[in-house]
TIRO-2110 file (N, C-alpha, C; in Angstrom, 1 decimal):
// TIRO-2110
-103.6, 149.7, -16.7, N, 1, A
-103.4, 148.3, -16.5, CA, 1, A
-101.9, 148.0, -16.7, C, 1, A
-101.3, 147.3, -15.7, N, 2, A
-99.9, 146.9, -15.8, CA, 2, A
-99.7, 145.8, -16.8, C, 2, A
-98.7, 145.9, -17.6, N, 3, A
-98.3, 144.8, -18.5, CA, 3, A
-97.5, 143.7, -17.7, C, 3, A
-97.8, 142.5, -17.9, N, 4, A
-97.1, 141.4, -17.3, CA, 4, A
-96.7, 140.4, -18.4, C, 4, A
-95.4, 140.0, -18.4, N, 5, A
-94.9, 139.1, -19.4, CA, 5, A
-94.2, 137.9, -18.7, C, 5, A
-94.4, 136.7, -19.2, N, 6, A
-93.6, 135.5, -18.8, CA, 6, A
-92.9, 135.1, -20.0, C, 6, A
-91.6, 134.9, -19.8, N, 7, A
-90.7, 134.4, -20.9, CA, 7, A
-90.2, 133.0, -20.5, C, 7, A
-90.4, 132.0, -21.3, N, 8, A
-90.0, 130.7, -21.0, CA, 8, A
-88.7, 130.4, -21.8, C, 8, A
-87.6, 130.2, -21.1, N, 9, A
-86.3, 130.0, -21.8, CA, 9, A
-85.5, 131.2, -21.6, C, 9, A
-84.3, 131.1, -21.0, N, 10, A
-83.5, 132.2, -20.7, CA, 10, A
-82.2, 132.2, -21.5, C, 10, A
-82.3, 131.7, -22.7, N, 11, A
-81.2, 131.7, -23.6, CA, 11, A
-81.0, 133.0, -24.3, C, 11, A
-80.4, 133.1, -25.5, N, 12, A
-80.1, 134.3, -26.1, CA, 12, A
-81.4, 135.1, -26.5, C, 12, A
-82.3, 134.4, -27.0, N, 13, A
-83.6, 135.1, -27.4, CA, 13, A
-84.4, 135.5, -26.1, C, 13, A
-84.5, 134.5, -25.2, N, 14, A
-85.3, 134.7, -24.0, CA, 14, A
-84.9, 135.9, -23.2, C, 14, A
-83.6, 136.0, -23.0, N, 15, A
-83.1, 137.1, -22.1, CA, 15, A
-83.2, 138.4, -22.8, C, 15, A
-83.1, 138.4, -24.2, N, 16, A
-83.3, 139.6, -24.9, CA, 16, A
-84.8, 140.1, -24.9, C, 16, A
-85.7, 139.2, -25.0, N, 17, A
-87.1, 139.5, -25.0, CA, 17, A
-87.4, 140.0, -23.6, C, 17, A
-86.9, 139.3, -22.6, N, 18, A
-87.2, 139.8, -21.2, CA, 18, A
-86.7, 141.2, -20.9, C, 18, A
-85.5, 141.4, -21.4, N, 19, A
-84.9, 142.8, -21.2, CA, 19, A
-85.7, 143.8, -21.9, C, 19, A
-86.1, 143.6, -23.1, N, 20, A
-86.9, 144.6, -23.9, CA, 20, A
-88.2, 144.9, -23.2, C, 20, A
-88.9, 143.8, -22.7, N, 21, A
-90.1, 144.0, -22.0, CA, 21, A
-89.9, 144.8, -20.7, C, 21, A
-88.9, 144.5, -20.0, N, 22, A
-88.6, 145.2, -18.8, CA, 22, A
-88.3, 146.7, -19.0, C, 22, A
-87.6, 147.0, -20.1, N, 23, A
-87.2, 148.4, -20.4, CA, 23, A
-88.5, 149.2, -20.7, C, 23, A
-89.4, 148.5, -21.4, N, 24, A
-90.7, 149.2, -21.7, CA, 24, A
-91.7, 149.3, -20.6, C, 24, A
-91.3, 148.8, -19.4, N, 25, A
-92.1, 148.9, -18.2, CA, 25, A
-92.9, 147.7, -17.8, C, 25, A
-92.8, 146.6, -18.5, N, 26, A
-93.6, 145.4, -18.1, CA, 26, A
-93.0, 144.7, -16.9, C, 26, A
-93.8, 144.1, -16.2, N, 27, A
-93.3, 143.2, -15.1, CA, 27, A
-93.0, 141.9, -15.8, C, 27, A
-91.8, 141.4, -15.6, N, 28, A
-91.3, 140.2, -16.3, CA, 28, A
-91.0, 139.1, -15.4, C, 28, A
-91.4, 137.9, -15.7, N, 29, A
-91.0, 136.6, -15.1, CA, 29, A
-90.2, 135.9, -16.2, C, 29, A
-88.9, 135.6, -15.9, N, 30, A
-88.1, 134.8, -16.8, CA, 30, A
-87.8, 133.4, -16.1, C, 30, A
-88.1, 132.4, -16.9, N, 31, A
-87.9, 131.0, -16.3, CA, 31, A
-87.1, 130.2, -17.3, C, 31, A
-86.5, 129.2, -16.7, N, 32, A
-85.7, 128.2, -17.5, CA, 32, A
-85.6, 126.9, -16.7, C, 32, A
-85.5, 125.8, -17.4, N, 33, A
-85.4, 124.5, -16.7, CA, 33, A
-84.1, 124.3, -16.1, C, 33, A
-83.1, 125.1, -16.5, N, 34, A
-81.7, 125.0, -15.9, CA, 34, A
-81.4, 126.3, -15.1, C, 34, A
-81.4, 126.2, -13.7, N, 35, A
-81.1, 127.3, -12.9, CA, 35, A
-79.8, 128.1, -13.3, C, 35, A
-78.8, 127.4, -13.7, N, 36, A
-77.6, 128.1, -14.1, CA, 36, A
-77.8, 129.0, -15.3, C, 36, A
-78.7, 128.7, -16.1, N, 37, A
-79.0, 129.5, -17.3, CA, 37, A
-79.6, 130.8, -16.9, C, 37, A
-80.4, 130.8, -15.8, N, 38, A
-81.1, 132.0, -15.3, CA, 38, A
-80.0, 132.9, -14.7, C, 38, A
-79.0, 132.4, -14.0, N, 39, A
-77.9, 133.2, -13.5, CA, 39, A
-77.2, 133.8, -14.7, C, 39, A
-76.8, 133.1, -15.7, N, 40, A
-76.1, 133.6, -16.8, CA, 40, A
-77.0, 134.7, -17.5, C, 40, A
-78.3, 134.4, -17.6, N, 41, A
-79.2, 135.4, -18.3, CA, 41, A
-79.1, 136.7, -17.6, C, 41, A
-79.1, 136.7, -16.3, N, 42, A
-79.1, 138.0, -15.5, CA, 42, A
-77.8, 138.7, -15.8, C, 42, A
-76.7, 138.0, -15.8, N, 43, A
-75.4, 138.7, -16.2, CA, 43, A
-75.5, 139.3, -17.6, C, 43, A
-76.0, 138.5, -18.5, N, 44, A
-76.1, 139.0, -19.9, CA, 44, A
-77.0, 140.3, -20.0, C, 44, A
-78.1, 140.2, -19.3, N, 45, A
-79.0, 141.3, -19.3, CA, 45, A
-78.4, 142.6, -18.6, C, 45, A
-77.7, 142.4, -17.6, N, 46, A
-77.0, 143.5, -16.9, CA, 46, A
-76.0, 144.2, -17.9, C, 46, A
-75.2, 143.3, -18.6, N, 47, A
-74.3, 143.8, -19.6, CA, 47, A
-75.0, 144.5, -20.8, C, 47, A
-76.0, 143.9, -21.3, N, 48, A
-76.7, 144.5, -22.4, CA, 48, A
-77.4, 145.8, -22.0, C, 48, A
-77.9, 145.9, -20.8, N, 49, A
-78.5, 147.1, -20.3, CA, 49, A
-77.5, 148.2, -20.2, C, 49, A
-76.3, 147.9, -19.7, N, 50, A
-75.3, 148.9, -19.6, CA, 50, A
-74.9, 149.5, -21.0, C, 50, A
-74.8, 148.6, -22.0, N, 51, A
-74.5, 149.0, -23.3, CA, 51, A
-75.6, 149.9, -23.9, C, 51, A
-76.8, 149.5, -23.7, N, 52, A
-78.0, 150.3, -24.2, CA, 52, A
-78.0, 151.7, -23.5, C, 52, A
-77.7, 151.7, -22.2, N, 53, A
-77.7, 153.0, -21.5, CA, 53, A
-76.6, 153.9, -22.0, C, 53, A
-75.4, 153.3, -22.3, N, 54, A
-74.3, 154.1, -22.8, CA, 54, A
-74.6, 154.8, -24.1, C, 54, A
-75.5, 154.1, -24.9, N, 55, A
-75.8, 154.7, -26.2, CA, 55, A
-77.1, 155.4, -26.2, C, 55, A
-77.7, 155.7, -25.0, N, 56, A
-78.9, 156.4, -24.8, CA, 56, A
-80.1, 155.7, -25.3, C, 56, A
-80.1, 154.4, -25.3, N, 57, A
-81.2, 153.6, -25.8, CA, 57, A
-82.1, 153.0, -24.7, C, 57, A
-81.7, 153.2, -23.5, N, 58, A
-82.4, 152.7, -22.3, CA, 58, A
-82.3, 153.7, -21.2, C, 58, A
-83.3, 153.9, -20.4, N, 59, A
-83.2, 154.8, -19.3, CA, 59, A
-82.2, 154.3, -18.2, C, 59, A
-81.6, 155.2, -17.5, N, 60, A
-80.6, 154.9, -16.5, CA, 60, A
-81.3, 154.7, -15.2, C, 60, A
END
């Protein structure tokens, strides 16, 4: 069974939760009432993922 997660709110906690779930293989939907916050969250997640990969804490 595939895991699916919806995260409401793309702030600091929301984007971190979404990234963690995605790294563990879940299909993630991230939503926020402010579209600009979703764009920022994607940038934060990309940066966080790079850092985790550099330290061997996430797959490349």
